[in-house]
N, C-alpha and C positions, 0 to 999 in steps of 0.2 A: 306831264298829267295835262300840260297846255299846248305841246306837242298835237299831240290825239286831237283835244278840243277843234283843232284847225285843221286838220286832218284828212282827206277825203272820204276815209274811214266813217267817220265822226257823221260825216252832213252825209254820209247812206242812211248808217244806220239810223239818222235823226230823222233822215225823210220816210225812209219805212215804218218808224214809230209814231211818224204823223197820221201817215195812211189808216195805220192799225188803229189807232187812237179815234182819230176822227169818225170811221168805219162804224169801230163799236158805240159810238155814242152815237152814232145817227139810229143803228138797228137799235139800239135799246130806247131811245126815243119812238121808233118807230114801231114797236111792239105795243106801247102805253097806246100811243095811237094821235096824229100826228093831221091836222087840216093840210090844204092845196098848197097855200103857202109857204108852211114848213115844209113840207116835202121839197119844194122847188130851192127853199134854201139846204137844205140837206144835200142834194144831188151838186148845188152850187159848189159846197164846202168838201164832200168828195171828190170831185174832181179836180178841185183846186188843189187837194192834197196831192193827188195822184199827179196834177202835172207837174208840182214841186218834186215828186221823187224821179220821173223823167226827163228834171230839166238836169239834179246832179248827175245820174248816171251817164247825160248824151252832153253834156257842157265840154268843151275843150278845155284841155288844162294851160294855165300860162303857159304861155314861151319864154322860156328860159334864157338868159340874158350869155351868149357868146363867150368863152374861158378866155380869161386873158395869158398874154404870153409868161407872164409871169408864173401866173396859175398853173399853166401847162409843165413848165420846170420843176416843179415841187411836187 
């Protein structure tokens, strides 16, 4: 279970959920009526969550250490 939490799949699903939840909250609050300042905050929050999702998908993976000679023989 802990391996999944640290995997790239969990990061991708988590960032997609973040975009969905932030957009849903903004949509609900927009239906109730928002001021100009609230609209600005809503736009920033949605763009921020989209930025996180893009970074998760585009960020290069960590470079793996080269295998040692002992590990190659085994």
